[in-house]
N, C-alpha and C positions, 0 to 999 in steps of 0.2 A: 425805276417805278415812278409814275407821276405823282403818287401820294407821298413820297418821301419828304418833299419840301414842307407840306403842311404839318406832317408829324414832327419834323425837327423844329418847326416854328412854334408849335404848341408846347413841345418839351422845354424849349428855351424859355418861353414865356412863363410856364409854370415854375421852373427852377428859379427864374428871376424873382417871381413873387415870393417863393420860399426864402430865398437869400435876403431879399429886401425886408421881409417881415421878421425873420428869425435871427439874422446875423447881428452880432454885437461885438463889443470889445472882448478879447480873450479873458477868461476868468483869472483874476489876479491871484496867483499862488505865491506863498512864501518861498523865497529862494533859499533861505538858510535860517539857522538858529544862531547866527553868529553873535548878535548882541546879547541874547538870553544866555547863551553858553558862556560868554565872557563874564557876565555878571554872576551867574550861578555856579559855574565850574572852574572859573579862572582861566580857561583856555577854550579854543575852538577846534574840535576834531575835524579832519578833512571832509568827512561825509556831511558835516553841517554847513559846508561852504561850497557845495557843488560837486565834490568828488564822489566816486563810487564807494560804497561801503566795502568792508573786507568780505572775502568769500571764505567758505569752509576750507578751501585749499590753501589760501594765504595764511589763515589762522593756524592751520596744522603745520605749515612750513615754519612759522615763528615759534612753535611750542618748545623746541629744543635749542633755540639759538641762545648762546650764553649772554647773560646780562652784563652791562658795564661793571667794572670793578667798584665804582662809586655810583650808586643809583640815586639821582636827585629826586626830590618829591615831584617836581613838575614832569619829569620823564616817566615816573610811575603812573601819574594820572593820565598822561598822554597815551601811554601804551594801553592802559585800561580802556580808554575811550575808543582807541583805534582798533583794538584786537578783541573786544568783547563779542563772543558769538551772540549773546542776547541782544546787544545794541544793533549789531549788524542785521539780525533777523528782523528787529523792529523797523529798522531803516528800510528794508525791502518791503515790509508791509505798508509803510507810509508811502513809498513810491507806487505800490499797487493801488493805494487809495487815491493818490494824485491822478493816476491815469484813469481811474474810474470816474473821478470828479470831472476830468476833461471830457470823457466820453458822455457823461450825463449832461454836460453843459452845451454839447454840440447840437445844432439843429437836426431834427429828424429828416431823413432822406425822403424825397418825393417818391410816390408809388406810380409805376408805369404799368398799364395793362394793355396788352396787344392781343387781338384775336383775329383770326383769318380762317378761311375755309374754301372748299371747292364746291361749286353748285352741282347738284345731282339732278339728272334728268332735264337739264335745260342748258342753254348756251349763254346764260347770263354772265355778268362780270364777277370776278372773285370778290366776295364781301370782306371788308376790313373794318375793324373797330379798334381805335387807339385812344387810350385815356391816360392822362397824367393828373394825379391827385396830390394835393399838399394838405397837411394838417394845420389849419390856421389857429387852433387853440394853443399852438406853440407860442403864439405872440404874447400871451399873458401867463402861460405856465412855465415856459423855459427859464425866464429870469429867476423865478422863485425856486425852481428845481436846481438851478445852478448855484444859487445862494446857499441852499441846504447842503449841496455837495461840497461847496467851498468850506463851510463851517465844520462839516464832518472831517474833512481833510485837515483843517487847522487844528481841530481837537486832537487828532492822532499825532500830528507834528509836535504839538505841545506835550502830549504824553511821552513821546520819544525824548524830548528835551528834559522833562522831569525825571525820567528814568536815568538818563545820562548824568544828571546832576547828583542823583542818589549814588550812582556807581562811582562818580568822581569823589564824592565825600567819603565813601567806603574805602577807596584806594588811599586817600589822604590819611584817614584814621589808621589803616593798616600800616602805612609807611611809618607813621609816628609810633605805632605799636612796635614795629621792628626796631626802630631807633632806641626806644626806651627799654625794650627787652635786652638789647645789647648792654645798656647801662646797668640794668638789673643783674645780668649775668656777671658783669665785672665786679659789682659789689658782693654778690653771692660767692664768687670764687675767691675774692679777697678775704671774705669772712671765713671761708673754709681753710685758707692758709693760716689765718690768725688762730682759729680754734685748734688746728693741728699743732701750732707752736705752744699753745697753752697746755695741751695734753702732754707734750714732751717736757715742759717745765714742771708740771705737777708730778709727772712720773719720776722725774729726778728728785723732786722734793720728798716724795714718798720713800725713795731709796735711802735718802740721808736722814729720814725721820722728821722732816719739817712739815709734812702733810700726811693726812691719813687717806685710807682707801675711799672714803666717802667723797673727798675732794677730787680724787682721780675719776671716780665714777661720774661725778657731775661734769667734769671737763670732757670726758669721753662722750657723754650724752649730748653736750653742746656741739661737739665736733660732728656727731652723727646727724644732728638737726641741720647744721650748716652744710654738710655733704648732701643731704636730701634737698635742701633749698637750691643748691647749685645744680643738681641733676634736674630738678623741676624747671629751673630757669633756662637750662640748655634746651630742654624739651619745648618750652613755651617759645623760645626764640626760633627754633626750627619750624614750629607750627605757624608762627606769625609770618615767617618768610614764605612758606609754601602757600599760605592763604593769599598773600599779596601776589605771588607768582601766578596763582590760578586766576586771580582777577585780571592780570595783565595778559593772560593767554599764553603763558610760557611755563606751565607746570612741569615740563620735562627738562628744563634747563638746570645747570649746576647751581648749587647753593653758595658758592664761594664769591659772594659780593657783599658790599657794605652800603648802608644808607649814606648818601652824599649830602648835598645842600638842601635845606628846606626852601619851600616856596615863600617869597616875601609877602605876597598877597595873603596867603593863608596864615602866615605868621602874624599879620595884623589882626586877623579874626581870632587867633588863638591867644594872643598876649595883651592886646590893648584893652582898656576899660570897656565894660559892657554898655550897650546902647539902652535907651529908654524903652520900656515895654510898649507904651502907647504908640510911640513912633514906629516901632517894628510892626505892630498889629495893623496900623493904618496902611503900611506899604505892602501888605500881603496880596491885595488884589492885583497889583502890578508885578510883583516879584515871584510869586509862587506859580509855576507853570501848571501844576495840577488844578489850581483854582481857575486859571484862565481856560484850561481845557474843558472843565465842567461848564463854564459859561459859554464856550463855543458850542458844546453839545446842546445846551439850552436854546441857543439861537438857531441851530439846525432843526431842532424839534419845532420851533415856532415857524420856521419857513415851511416845514412839512405840513403843518396845520394850514397855513395859507394856501399851499398847493392843493390840499384836500378840498378846501372851499372853492378853489378856482376850477376844479375838475368835476364839479357836479354833472356838467354836460360834457361827455367825452366819448369818442373823439369828434371833432368838427372838421370835416374835410370838404374842400372845394377843389374843383378841377376843370379841365377843359379837354375836349376830345375831337377826334376826327372820325367820320363814319362814311363808308361807301357801301351801298347795298348792291344786290345782285343785278339791279337794273342799271347800275353805273352812276346812280345819283349820289352826289357828295354833300356832306353837311358838316358844319362845325357846331359843337354843343358845349354847354356849360352844365356842370352837375354839382350837387352838394350832398354830403352824408352827415347826418346828425343823429346821435343816440337819444331816444325818448326816455326820460327818467320816469317810467311808469312803475316798474317793480323795484327798482333800486335807485333812490335819489342821492345816494352817497352819504346819508346821515350817519350810518355806522362807521364809515371811513373817517368822517369828520370827528365823531365822538372819540374814536380810537386815537386820532392824532392829538386831540385836546388832552386826553389822558396822558399821552406821551409827553406833552409839554409840562403838565403838572408834575409828572414823575421826574423829568429832567430838572425842573426848578427845585424840587426837593433834594435831588442828588447834588445839585450845585450848592445848596445851603449846607448839606451834610459835609461836602468836601471843604467848604469854607470854615465851618465850625471845627472840623477835625484839624485843619491847618492852624487855626488859632490855638486850639488846645495843645498841639505839638509844639508850637512856638513858645507858649507860656510855660509849658512843662520843661522844655529845654532851657529856657532862660532861668527858671527857678533852680534847676539842677546845676547850671553853670555857676550861678552865684554861690550855691552850697559847696560846689567843688572848689571854687576859689577860696572860700572861707576855710574849708578843711585843710587845704594845702598850706595856706598862710599860717594857720594856727600850729600845724605840725612843724613848719619851718621855724617859727618864733619860739615855740614852747619846748620843742624836742631837739631839733637838728642843731640850731644855733648854740643852745647850752651844751649839747653833746660835743660839738666842735671845740668849745671853750674848755670843757673838762679834759678832752683828749690833748689839747695843746698844753694844758697845765701838767698832765701826767707825763707827757713827753719831755717837757722842760725839767720835771723832777728827776726823771731817769737820767737825762744828760748831766744833771748836776750831782748825780749820785745820791739823791735824797728819796728816790722812790724805786720800787721794784718793776722789772720788765713785765712780770705777770699782771700787776695792777694796771699798767699802761695798756697791755693787750686786752685786758678785760674791759677797760673803758672804750677802747677802739671797737671791740666786739659789740658793745651796746650802741655805739655810734653807727656801726654798719646796719644794725637792725633799724635804726631811725632813718637811715638813708634808703634802705629798701622800702620802708613804709612811705617815705616821701616820693620815691620813684613810682610806686603804685598809685599814689594820689595824683601825681603829675600826669600819669598815663590816663587816668579817669578824667582829669580836668581837660586834657586836650581832646579826648574823644567827645566829651560833652560840648565843648566849644565848636567843634566841627559839626556836630549834630545841630547845634543852634544856627550855624551858618546855613545848613541845609534847610532847616525849618523856616528860616527867614527868606530863603530864596536867593540870596546873593552873598558874595564875599567882598570885603570884610563885613561883619555884622555891625561894626561900629560906625560905618559911614554909609549913609543912604546914597544910592546911585543918582 
């Protein structure tokens, strides 16, 4: 057809105009959360460095795989981050948002209209009308729309990182819970054996008339208490193991494993002196991913407001066309479409976007203040836990150890009774159980402080 060349020429010209006006550098998307995850969780899961997140099938396949005989803290955290269904679901949502952001930042496609027909009752030529339209308001709206999409994506990415850090902290806490529950059970079972020995000794003393039934009743009651403590400790140990296994996505696996080596980075956060409160608060804006996510949402709302202002007149289209009438006359035309803001000038759309900006600013401030409160609360609890543990150690456990050593020495020298030594050891076991409980609380609070600060260890700013 003789008209094909003009139509192709017009289409190429219109597309060239669209590309020249709308094309720009690809939207810079965050490739990973590597640096943030290293600082906040102590390690980088594979999905934060470009790999695909776990699927429902892969998580199900891991659920019953036996754990290593010695489960290190780092391995527990890694498994939690890699096999958590919640994190995998969030990662897929973030990928969906990334694709949506890419879609929103792409130039709008040109519109092509082609009309033709057959003349009726005449021998005229076949009429043809071909139009190619491009939306030129993309020149000033697309950059703002792209920026809003980019910041919305960044906020979701940071939310994913924040949730991953929370889960990593929970896994660390539960790993230490398992370790200390084992220690608690060892003390409780040892105390159960001691009180059983005391019952046997007092029963023998009653037989020979050296003790009365009240003493036997007291010893039996202490053995019963020790037995209940041991049973409770076994139950707590099993519950702690199952909780950690559920976090790691292997709730169906056997329970016959033990905690292995602690993480050295987390050990610094748990055991070194605490950092200054003012220094930690000042670092929140950079270290807390939820604070940064709220700020990204505020920026996205500000871009949306700018977009609403720039789209008072929409759409604005220009185009070119080719026309051949029934007489065979050919023409090239230029056309423009513009919306007249007579009934709706976009004021309500702009007011709504402005309200969204104010709401996002208030939400960002709420998140910031909540983060500060969490940090200061965790720091106060950590200091109190340190103090309670230290006082119990110096005022109860150390004197109890000294008293037990003296009692043992007296028994070995034939100057003291075995019953008295066992009674002293029984009291010492109570103190050790109390200390183990305080140490568990202290470690939990320290890990919570690291989470509230946004990085590990809490003593050293990144």
